[in-house]
MMTF fields as JSON, N, C-alpha, C and O atoms, coordinates in Angstrom:
{
  "mmtfVersion": "1.0.0",
  "mmtfProducer": "UNKNOWN",
  "numBonds": 439,
  "numAtoms": 440,
  "numGroups": 110,
  "numChains": 1,
  "numModels": 1,
  "chainsPerModel": [1],
  "groupsPerChain": [110],
  "chainIdList": ["A"],
  "bondAtomList": [4, 2, 8, 6, 12, 10, 16, 14, 20, 18, 24, 22, 28, 26, 32, 30, 36, 34, 40, 38, 44, 42, 48, 46, 52, 50, 56, 54, 60, 58, 64, 62, 68, 66, 72, 70, 76, 74, 80, 78, 84, 82, 88, 86, 92, 90, 96, 94, 100, 98, 104, 102, 108, 106, 112, 110, 116, 114, 120, 118, 124, 122, 128, 126, 132, 130, 136, 134, 140, 138, 144, 142, 148, 146, 152, 150, 156, 154, 160, 158, 164, 162, 168, 166, 172, 170, 176, 174, 180, 178, 184, 182, 188, 186, 192, 190, 196, 194, 200, 198, 204, 202, 208, 206, 212, 210, 216, 214, 220, 218, 224, 222, 228, 226, 232, 230, 236, 234, 240, 238, 244, 242, 248, 246, 252, 250, 256, 254, 260, 258, 264, 262, 268, 266, 272, 270, 276, 274, 280, 278, 284, 282, 288, 286, 292, 290, 296, 294, 300, 298, 304, 302, 308, 306, 312, 310, 316, 314, 320, 318, 324, 322, 328, 326, 332, 330, 336, 334, 340, 338, 344, 342, 348, 346, 352, 350, 356, 354, 360, 358, 364, 362, 368, 366, 372, 370, 376, 374, 380, 378, 384, 382, 388, 386, 392, 390, 396, 394, 400, 398, 404, 402, 408, 406, 412, 410, 416, 414, 420, 418, 424, 422, 428, 426, 432, 430, 436, 434],
  "bondOrderList": [1, 1, 1, 1, 1, 1, 1, 1, 1, 1, 1, 1, 1, 1, 1, 1, 1, 1, 1, 1, 1, 1, 1, 1, 1, 1, 1, 1, 1, 1, 1, 1, 1, 1, 1, 1, 1, 1, 1, 1, 1, 1, 1, 1, 1, 1, 1, 1, 1, 1, 1, 1, 1, 1, 1, 1, 1, 1, 1, 1, 1, 1, 1, 1, 1, 1, 1, 1, 1, 1, 1, 1, 1, 1, 1, 1, 1, 1, 1, 1, 1, 1, 1, 1, 1, 1, 1, 1, 1, 1, 1, 1, 1, 1, 1, 1, 1, 1, 1, 1, 1, 1, 1, 1, 1, 1, 1, 1, 1],
  "groupList": [{"groupName": "MET", "atomNameList": ["N", "CA", "C", "O"], "elementList": ["N", "C", "C", "O"], "formalChargeList": [0, 0, 0, 0], "bondAtomList": [1, 0, 2, 1, 3, 2], "bondOrderList": [1, 1, 2], "singleLetterCode": "M", "chemCompType": "L-PEPTIDE LINKING"}, {"groupName": "ALA", "atomNameList": ["N", "CA", "C", "O"], "elementList": ["N", "C", "C", "O"], "formalChargeList": [0, 0, 0, 0], "bondAtomList": [1, 0, 2, 1, 3, 2], "bondOrderList": [1, 1, 2], "singleLetterCode": "A", "chemCompType": "L-PEPTIDE LINKING"}, {"groupName": "CYS", "atomNameList": ["N", "CA", "C", "O"], "elementList": ["N", "C", "C", "O"], "formalChargeList": [0, 0, 0, 0], "bondAtomList": [1, 0, 2, 1, 3, 2], "bondOrderList": [1, 1, 2], "singleLetterCode": "C", "chemCompType": "L-PEPTIDE LINKING"}, {"groupName": "VAL", "atomNameList": ["N", "CA", "C", "O"], "elementList": ["N", "C", "C", "O"], "formalChargeList": [0, 0, 0, 0], "bondAtomList": [1, 0, 2, 1, 3, 2], "bondOrderList": [1, 1, 2], "singleLetterCode": "V", "chemCompType": "L-PEPTIDE LINKING"}, {"groupName": "ILE", "atomNameList": ["N", "CA", "C", "O"], "elementList": ["N", "C", "C", "O"], "formalChargeList": [0, 0, 0, 0], "bondAtomList": [1, 0, 2, 1, 3, 2], "bondOrderList": [1, 1, 2], "singleLetterCode": "I", "chemCompType": "L-PEPTIDE LINKING"}, {"groupName": "ASN", "atomNameList": ["N", "CA", "C", "O"], "elementList": ["N", "C", "C", "O"], "formalChargeList": [0, 0, 0, 0], "bondAtomList": [1, 0, 2, 1, 3, 2], "bondOrderList": [1, 1, 2], "singleLetterCode": "N", "chemCompType": "L-PEPTIDE LINKING"}, {"groupName": "THR", "atomNameList": ["N", "CA", "C", "O"], "elementList": ["N", "C", "C", "O"], "formalChargeList": [0, 0, 0, 0], "bondAtomList": [1, 0, 2, 1, 3, 2], "bondOrderList": [1, 1, 2], "singleLetterCode": "T", "chemCompType": "L-PEPTIDE LINKING"}, {"groupName": "LEU", "atomNameList": ["N", "CA", "C", "O"], "elementList": ["N", "C", "C", "O"], "formalChargeList": [0, 0, 0, 0], "bondAtomList": [1, 0, 2, 1, 3, 2], "bondOrderList": [1, 1, 2], "singleLetterCode": "L", "chemCompType": "L-PEPTIDE LINKING"}, {"groupName": "GLY", "atomNameList": ["N", "CA", "C", "O"], "elementList": ["N", "C", "C", "O"], "formalChargeList": [0, 0, 0, 0], "bondAtomList": [1, 0, 2, 1, 3, 2], "bondOrderList": [1, 1, 2], "singleLetterCode": "G", "chemCompType": "PEPTIDE LINKING"}, {"groupName": "ASP", "atomNameList": ["N", "CA", "C", "O"], "elementList": ["N", "C", "C", "O"], "formalChargeList": [0, 0, 0, 0], "bondAtomList": [1, 0, 2, 1, 3, 2], "bondOrderList": [1, 1, 2], "singleLetterCode": "D", "chemCompType": "L-PEPTIDE LINKING"}, {"groupName": "TYR", "atomNameList": ["N", "CA", "C", "O"], "elementList": ["N", "C", "C", "O"], "formalChargeList": [0, 0, 0, 0], "bondAtomList": [1, 0, 2, 1, 3, 2], "bondOrderList": [1, 1, 2], "singleLetterCode": "Y", "chemCompType": "L-PEPTIDE LINKING"}, {"groupName": "SER", "atomNameList": ["N", "CA", "C", "O"], "elementList": ["N", "C", "C", "O"], "formalChargeList": [0, 0, 0, 0], "bondAtomList": [1, 0, 2, 1, 3, 2], "bondOrderList": [1, 1, 2], "singleLetterCode": "S", "chemCompType": "L-PEPTIDE LINKING"}, {"groupName": "PHE", "atomNameList": ["N", "CA", "C", "O"], "elementList": ["N", "C", "C", "O"], "formalChargeList": [0, 0, 0, 0], "bondAtomList": [1, 0, 2, 1, 3, 2], "bondOrderList": [1, 1, 2], "singleLetterCode": "F", "chemCompType": "L-PEPTIDE LINKING"}, {"groupName": "LYS", "atomNameList": ["N", "CA", "C", "O"], "elementList": ["N", "C", "C", "O"], "formalChargeList": [0, 0, 0, 0], "bondAtomList": [1, 0, 2, 1, 3, 2], "bondOrderList": [1, 1, 2], "singleLetterCode": "K", "chemCompType": "L-PEPTIDE LINKING"}, {"groupName": "PRO", "atomNameList": ["N", "CA", "C", "O"], "elementList": ["N", "C", "C", "O"], "formalChargeList": [0, 0, 0, 0], "bondAtomList": [1, 0, 2, 1, 3, 2], "bondOrderList": [1, 1, 2], "singleLetterCode": "P", "chemCompType": "L-PEPTIDE LINKING"}, {"groupName": "GLU", "atomNameList": ["N", "CA", "C", "O"], "elementList": ["N", "C", "C", "O"], "formalChargeList": [0, 0, 0, 0], "bondAtomList": [1, 0, 2, 1, 3, 2], "bondOrderList": [1, 1, 2], "singleLetterCode": "E", "chemCompType": "L-PEPTIDE LINKING"}, {"groupName": "ARG", "atomNameList": ["N", "CA", "C", "O"], "elementList": ["N", "C", "C", "O"], "formalChargeList": [0, 0, 0, 0], "bondAtomList": [1, 0, 2, 1, 3, 2], "bondOrderList": [1, 1, 2], "singleLetterCode": "R", "chemCompType": "L-PEPTIDE LINKING"}, {"groupName": "GLN", "atomNameList": ["N", "CA", "C", "O"], "elementList": ["N", "C", "C", "O"], "formalChargeList": [0, 0, 0, 0], "bondAtomList": [1, 0, 2, 1, 3, 2], "bondOrderList": [1, 1, 2], "singleLetterCode": "Q", "chemCompType": "L-PEPTIDE LINKING"}, {"groupName": "HIS", "atomNameList": ["N", "CA", "C", "O"], "elementList": ["N", "C", "C", "O"], "formalChargeList": [0, 0, 0, 0], "bondAtomList": [1, 0, 2, 1, 3, 2], "bondOrderList": [1, 1, 2], "singleLetterCode": "H", "chemCompType": "L-PEPTIDE LINKING"}],
  "groupTypeList": [0, 1, 2, 3, 1, 4, 4, 4, 5, 6, 7, 7, 3, 8, 9, 3, 10, 7, 6, 8, 11, 8, 0, 7, 4, 11, 12, 1, 12, 12, 7, 10, 3, 7, 8, 12, 12, 1, 8, 8, 9, 12, 13, 7, 4, 11, 3, 7, 11, 7, 5, 4, 14, 4, 15, 11, 3, 14, 8, 12, 4, 4, 9, 0, 12, 7, 4, 8, 8, 4, 7, 11, 7, 7, 10, 7, 4, 13, 5, 13, 7, 0, 11, 5, 3, 8, 16, 8, 3, 14, 10, 8, 3, 1, 4, 11, 7, 1, 10, 3, 7, 3, 17, 18, 11, 7, 3, 15, 1, 6],
  "groupIdList": [1, 2, 3, 4, 5, 6, 7, 8, 9, 10, 11, 12, 13, 14, 15, 16, 17, 18, 19, 20, 21, 22, 23, 24, 25, 26, 27, 28, 29, 30, 31, 32, 33, 34, 35, 36, 37, 38, 39, 40, 41, 42, 43, 44, 45, 46, 47, 48, 49, 50, 51, 52, 53, 54, 55, 56, 57, 58, 59, 60, 61, 62, 63, 64, 65, 66, 67, 68, 69, 70, 71, 72, 73, 74, 75, 76, 77, 78, 79, 80, 81, 82, 83, 84, 85, 86, 87, 88, 89, 90, 91, 92, 93, 94, 95, 96, 97, 98, 99, 100, 101, 102, 103, 104, 105, 106, 107, 108, 109, 110],
  "secStructList": [7, 2, 2, 2, 2, 2, 2, 2, 2, 2, 2, 2, 6, 7, 7, 7, 7, 2, 2, 2, 2, 2, 2, 2, 2, 2, 2, 2, 2, 2, 2, 2, 2, 2, 6, 1, 1, 7, 2, 2, 2, 2, 2, 2, 2, 2, 2, 2, 4, 4, 4, 1, 7, 4, 4, 4, 2, 2, 2, 2, 2, 2, 2, 2, 2, 2, 2, 2, 2, 2, 2, 2, 2, 2, 2, 2, 2, 2, 2, 2, 2, 2, 6, 7, 7, 7, 1, 7, 7, 7, 2, 2, 2, 2, 2, 2, 2, 2, 2, 2, 2, 2, 2, 2, 2, 2, 2, 2, 2, 7],
  "xCoordList": [-44.05, -43.858, -42.447, -42.26, -41.474, -40.102, -39.954, -39.204, -40.664, -40.599, -41.093, -40.488, -42.175, -42.744, -41.766, -41.568, -41.156, -40.202, -39.0, -38.522, -38.51, -37.34, -37.703, -36.91, -38.888, -39.31, -39.474, -39.051, -40.077, -40.244, -38.889, -38.667, -37.971, -36.631, -35.91, -35.218, -36.062, -35.404, -35.957, -35.202, -37.27, -37.871, -37.499, -37.26, -37.447, -37.164, -35.681, -35.278, -34.876, -33.443, -32.622, -31.629, -33.029, -32.296, -31.171, -30.289, -31.173, -30.102, -30.461, -31.279, -29.857, -29.954, -28.521, -27.756, -28.164, -26.786, -26.678, -26.887, -26.349, -26.363, -25.17, -25.296, -24.022, -22.853, -23.05, -22.835, -23.461, -23.738, -24.889, -24.888, -25.871, -27.016, -26.58, -27.011, -25.742, -25.251, -24.468, -24.589, -23.657, -22.894, -23.813, -23.631, -24.795, -25.7, -26.601, -26.871, -27.064, -27.904, -27.102, -27.613, -25.854, -25.001, -24.762, -24.819, -24.497, -24.263, -25.514, -25.433, -26.662, -27.924, -28.274, -28.782, -28.005, -28.28, -27.397, -27.844, -26.14, -25.223, -25.756, -25.75, -26.213, -26.771, -28.085, -28.395, -28.854, -30.1, -29.81, -30.48, -28.815, -28.455, -27.939, -28.215, -27.195, -26.691, -27.775, -27.565, -28.928, -30.03, -30.078, -30.853, -29.256, -29.269, -30.392, -30.888, -30.792, -31.879, -33.048, -32.871, -34.241, -35.422, -35.636, -34.937, -36.585, -36.846, -37.265, -36.89, -38.042, -38.478, -37.326, -37.31, -36.358, -35.178, -34.37, -33.886, -34.236, -33.513, -34.217, -33.563, -35.536, -36.288, -36.197, -36.075, -36.255, -36.163, -34.808, -34.741, -33.745, -32.408, -32.285, -31.663, -32.867, -32.795, -33.438, -32.906, -34.568, -35.258, -34.528, -34.311, -34.155, -33.515, -32.13, -31.677, -31.454, -30.081, -30.012, -28.949, -31.108, -31.095, -30.857, -30.522, -31.027, -30.896, -29.718, -29.672, -28.772, -27.602, -26.355, -26.059, -25.614, -24.39, -23.311, -23.333, -22.382, -21.375, -20.527, -20.098, -20.276, -19.452, -20.196, -19.573, -21.511, -22.295, -22.61, -23.208, -22.218, -22.522, -21.882, -22.575, -20.583, -20.004, -20.693, -20.918, -21.024, -21.732, -23.104, -23.534, -23.794, -25.106, -25.006, -25.81, -24.021, -23.856, -23.49, -24.037, -22.579, -22.183, -23.356, -23.609, -24.078, -25.257, -26.295, -26.88, -26.524, -27.516, -27.147, -28.008, -25.886, -25.479, -25.461, -25.799, -25.073, -25.097, -26.526, -26.805, -27.423, -28.823, -29.424, -30.181, -29.092, -29.583, -29.062, -29.784, -27.812, -27.26, -27.957, -28.255, -28.215, -28.945, -30.353, -30.841, -31.004, -32.349, -32.358, -33.279, -31.349, -31.246, -31.062, -31.655, -30.227, -30.052, -31.351, -31.667, -32.098, -33.383, -34.354, -35.072, -34.378, -35.246, -34.796, -35.627, -33.481, -32.963, -33.363, -33.792, -33.227, -33.624, -35.123, -35.563, -35.901, -37.36, -37.755, -38.616, -37.131, -37.475, -37.025, -37.693, -35.905, -35.449, -36.373, -36.684, -36.808, -37.687, -39.071, -39.693, -39.546, -40.892, -40.895, -41.959, -39.733, -39.571, -40.271, -40.935, -40.127, -40.661, -39.618, -38.658, -39.832, -38.914, -39.545, -40.653, -38.833, -39.353, -39.13, -38.377, -39.792, -39.666, -38.408, -37.934, -37.878, -36.711, -36.79, -37.765, -35.767, -35.683, -36.186, -35.732, -37.111, -37.564, -36.483, -36.422, -35.639, -34.468, -34.823, -33.978, -36.053, -36.484, -36.409, -36.192, -36.59, -36.48, -35.049, -34.836, -34.074, -32.666, -32.289, -31.561, -32.78, -32.478, -33.061, -32.396, -34.299, -34.962, -34.293, -34.101, -33.939, -33.271, -31.889, -31.492, -31.159, -29.854, -30.011, -29.2, -31.047, -31.318, -31.629, -31.144, -32.431, -32.763, -31.502, -31.327, -30.626, -29.376, -28.485, -27.894, -28.389, -27.562, -28.148, -27.411, -29.45, -30.071, -29.937, -29.74, -30.042, -29.878, -28.461, -28.275, -27.472, -26.087, -25.849, -25.063, -26.518, -26.375, -27.004, -26.468, -28.138, -28.814, -27.981, -27.875, -27.399, -26.563, -25.298, -24.786, -24.79, -23.559, -23.76, -22.803, -24.996, -25.228, -25.557, -25.779],
  "yCoordList": [144.565, 144.499, 144.97, 145.688, 144.559, 144.971, 146.479, 147.113, 147.051, 148.501, 149.247, 150.236, 148.785, 149.43, 149.346, 150.328, 148.182, 148.014, 148.928, 149.508, 149.066, 149.919, 151.386, 152.153, 151.785, 153.178, 153.499, 154.564, 152.599, 152.825, 152.888, 153.748, 151.976, 151.988, 153.288, 153.847, 153.767, 154.998, 156.19, 157.07, 156.222, 157.328, 157.302, 158.353, 156.123, 156.013, 156.096, 156.785, 155.398, 155.305, 156.227, 156.797, 156.376, 157.228, 156.526, 157.188, 155.212, 154.463, 154.14, 153.259, 154.844, 154.516, 154.439, 155.392, 153.329, 153.083, 153.194, 152.213, 154.395, 154.636, 154.01, 153.598, 153.928, 153.346, 151.854, 151.358, 151.138, 149.711, 149.467, 148.497, 150.353, 150.23, 150.396, 149.64, 151.367, 151.575, 150.381, 149.998, 149.797, 148.62, 147.449, 146.783, 147.199, 146.072, 146.286, 145.343, 147.508, 147.781, 147.596, 147.043, 148.049, 147.853, 146.374, 145.921, 145.63, 144.191, 143.478, 142.623, 143.83, 143.2, 143.567, 142.732, 144.807, 145.208, 144.439, 144.042, 144.235, 143.459, 142.035, 141.515, 141.41, 140.059, 140.047, 139.068, 141.125, 141.237, 141.341, 140.705, 142.14, 142.3, 140.985, 140.665, 140.225, 138.934, 137.858, 136.802, 138.121, 137.173, 136.204, 135.248, 136.435, 135.557, 135.903, 135.031, 137.156, 137.621, 138.072, 138.505, 137.961, 138.524, 139.944, 140.378, 140.637, 142.005, 142.118, 143.071, 141.149, 141.172, 141.002, 141.619, 140.168, 139.98, 141.274, 141.648, 141.937, 143.217, 144.255, 144.98, 144.327, 145.287, 144.948, 145.846, 143.665, 143.256, 143.628, 144.15, 143.368, 143.738, 145.256, 145.759, 145.986, 147.449, 148.0, 148.922, 147.446, 147.927, 147.485, 148.295, 146.227, 145.71, 146.303, 146.414, 146.683, 147.183, 148.514, 148.88, 149.24, 150.517, 150.339, 151.297, 149.134, 148.878, 147.956, 147.369, 147.825, 146.968, 147.847, 148.482, 147.894, 148.694, 148.106, 146.921, 148.95, 148.549, 147.382, 146.557, 147.291, 146.186, 144.857, 143.804, 144.884, 143.654, 143.219, 142.162, 144.016, 143.697, 142.379, 141.55, 142.143, 140.853, 139.653, 138.634, 139.771, 138.683, 138.439, 137.293, 139.514, 139.387, 138.657, 137.77, 139.029, 138.395, 136.918, 136.064, 136.617, 135.218, 134.401, 133.299, 134.939, 134.234, 134.011, 132.932, 135.023, 134.925, 133.82, 133.043, 133.75, 132.727, 131.324, 130.35, 131.216, 129.896, 129.376, 128.215, 130.235, 129.827, 129.54, 128.583, 130.363, 130.133, 128.833, 128.151, 128.481, 127.213, 126.017, 125.041, 126.096, 125.007, 124.896, 123.794, 126.029, 126.038, 125.474, 124.749, 125.803, 125.285, 123.77, 123.066, 123.275, 121.822, 121.12, 120.064, 121.698, 121.115, 121.105, 120.126, 122.183, 122.223, 121.232, 120.625, 121.058, 120.087, 118.674, 117.895, 118.335, 117.009, 116.801, 115.741, 117.816, 117.71, 117.485, 116.655, 118.22, 118.085, 116.74, 116.193, 116.204, 114.888, 113.778, 112.842, 113.89, 112.866, 112.884, 111.838, 114.08, 114.189, 114.195, 114.286, 114.101, 114.057, 115.212, 115.013, 116.385, 117.552, 118.659, 118.636, 119.612, 120.731, 121.922, 122.341, 122.456, 123.595, 124.896, 124.956, 125.928, 127.245, 127.968, 128.869, 127.599, 128.273, 128.297, 127.84, 128.827, 128.883, 130.253, 131.276, 130.288, 131.583, 132.184, 131.89, 133.021, 133.517, 134.555, 134.913, 135.042, 135.971, 135.358, 136.063, 134.046, 133.345, 133.449, 133.744, 133.21, 133.286, 134.715, 134.926, 135.691, 137.094, 137.477, 138.118, 137.079, 137.424, 136.753, 137.386, 135.479, 134.782, 135.373, 135.486, 135.748, 136.379, 137.713, 138.058, 138.455, 139.729, 139.502, 140.237, 138.49, 138.185, 137.792, 138.212, 136.998, 136.606, 137.814, 137.918, 138.725, 139.919, 140.789, 141.277, 140.987, 141.811, 141.157, 141.846, 139.844, 139.116, 139.301, 139.511, 139.223, 139.408, 140.847, 141.078, 141.808, 143.198, 143.427, 144.173, 142.791, 142.942, 142.286, 142.827, 141.137, 140.466, 141.249, 141.186, 141.991, 142.744, 143.955, 144.449, 144.432, 145.622, 145.257, 146.139],
  "zCoordList": [-172.192, -170.758, -170.385, -169.403, -171.176, -170.888, -171.047, -170.305, -172.01, -172.227, -171.002, -170.589, -170.426, -169.244, -168.075, -167.36, -167.878, -166.775, -166.947, -165.972, -168.16, -168.403, -168.219, -167.674, -168.664, -168.489, -167.009, -166.558, -166.253, -164.814, -164.125, -163.272, -164.491, -163.901, -164.236, -163.385, -165.449, -165.855, -165.086, -164.673, -164.894, -164.16, -162.684, -162.09, -162.087, -160.656, -160.338, -159.401, -161.112, -160.812, -161.69, -161.24, -162.934, -163.854, -164.577, -165.125, -164.596, -165.233, -166.684, -166.947, -167.6, -169.02, -169.512, -169.364, -170.083, -170.487, -171.994, -172.708, -172.489, -173.923, -174.638, -175.791, -173.984, -174.639, -174.869, -175.975, -173.825, -173.977, -174.932, -175.69, -174.889, -175.781, -177.234, -178.105, -177.49, -178.849, -179.369, -180.532, -178.48, -178.888, -179.221, -180.24, -178.365, -178.579, -179.794, -180.538, -179.997, -181.167, -182.442, -183.416, -182.454, -183.635, -183.9, -185.044, -182.84, -182.956, -183.46, -184.342, -182.905, -183.311, -184.753, -185.501, -185.143, -186.524, -187.504, -188.579, -187.118, -187.957, -188.148, -189.263, -187.066, -187.163, -187.944, -188.624, -187.847, -188.605, -190.103, -190.917, -190.456, -191.867, -192.444, -193.6, -191.648, -192.115, -192.182, -192.78, -191.574, -191.615, -190.447, -190.47, -189.423, -188.255, -187.288, -186.575, -187.259, -186.402, -187.263, -188.402, -186.701, -187.347, -186.799, -185.883, -187.357, -186.937, -185.487, -184.804, -185.005, -183.612, -182.647, -181.582, -183.008, -182.162, -182.07, -181.001, -183.195, -183.227, -182.353, -181.604, -182.446, -181.634, -180.153, -179.32, -179.815, -178.413, -177.822, -176.709, -178.542, -178.051, -177.943, -177.007, -178.884, -178.843, -177.579, -176.96, -177.197, -176.0, -174.732, -173.831, -174.655, -173.438, -173.22, -172.081, -174.296, -174.16, -173.425, -172.924, -173.349, -172.628, -171.137, -170.44, -170.651, -169.226, -168.904, -167.823, -169.829, -169.603, -169.61, -170.621, -168.49, -168.466, -169.377, -169.711, -169.764, -170.754, -170.257, -171.063, -168.961, -168.458, -168.474, -168.331, -168.644, -168.711, -170.14, -170.342, -171.132, -172.533, -172.97, -173.56, -172.706, -173.126, -172.474, -173.127, -171.2, -170.519, -171.118, -171.25, -171.48, -172.109, -173.439, -173.728, -174.248, -175.564, -175.4, -176.098, -174.491, -174.273, -173.757, -174.242, -172.768, -172.242, -173.334, -173.426, -174.158, -175.221, -176.211, -176.622, -176.589, -177.545, -176.932, -177.606, -175.672, -175.019, -174.869, -175.17, -174.404, -174.262, -175.63, -175.788, -176.62, -177.977, -178.568, -179.296, -178.264, -178.742, -178.13, -178.817, -176.836, -176.164, -176.727, -176.98, -176.922, -177.486, -178.912, -179.288, -179.69, -181.055, -181.065, -181.883, -180.139, -180.04, -179.672, -180.222, -178.751, -178.37, -179.552, -179.757, -180.323, -181.508, -182.564, -183.239, -182.716, -183.681, -183.293, -184.145, -182.024, -181.542, -181.718, -182.163, -181.367, -181.515, -182.972, -183.265, -183.876, -185.293, -185.867, -186.745, -185.385, -185.846, -185.351, -186.088, -184.094, -183.536, -184.168, -184.355, -184.494, -185.05, -186.574, -187.187, -187.187, -188.647, -189.35, -190.367, -188.823, -189.513, -189.51, -188.74, -190.377, -190.5, -189.804, -190.139, -188.843, -188.095, -188.837, -189.809, -188.367, -188.983, -188.534, -189.225, -187.425, -186.883, -185.373, -184.775, -184.778, -183.323, -182.862, -183.375, -181.908, -181.381, -180.481, -179.287, -181.064, -180.345, -179.289, -178.468, -179.296, -178.262, -176.876, -175.89, -176.801, -175.511, -174.994, -173.818, -175.857, -175.456, -175.071, -174.101, -175.825, -175.527, -174.164, -173.351, -173.93, -172.667, -171.471, -170.433, -171.609, -170.505, -170.22, -169.061, -171.264, -171.068, -170.342, -169.482, -170.69, -170.012, -168.527, -167.667, -168.238, -166.847, -166.078, -164.934, -166.683, -166.013, -165.733, -164.658, -166.701, -166.506, -165.404, -164.547, -165.413, -164.377, -163.003, -162.001, -162.957, -161.692, -161.149, -159.95, -162.025, -161.574, -161.11, -160.192, -161.736, -161.304, -159.946, -159.126, -159.703, -158.419, -157.313, -156.213, -157.602, -156.605, -156.293, -155.176, -157.281, -157.086, -156.175, -155.58, -156.066, -155.231, -153.813, -152.984]
}
């Protein structure tokens, strides 16, 4: 779904941010190699980064990590209360919410 929205935005507006995209893809690949991200997280950031301007990259990364930290705490509490070991945190939720926050701030700025 995100791919379709970005393609439509690119065709209508023409905004593709290759510099910010390159930075985010490099950052996501580094985290993937270290084992912090799964392949799906890397692919999601690669697609969404095409629509994030370079001045919004730091905000996107900070938002992503803050939302991911809150999500991780919630999963930790859930696993402690239910006495089971989870598979991990679905970080795609944090990535998607950070993207929505960045896009919302861009829309408000215009």
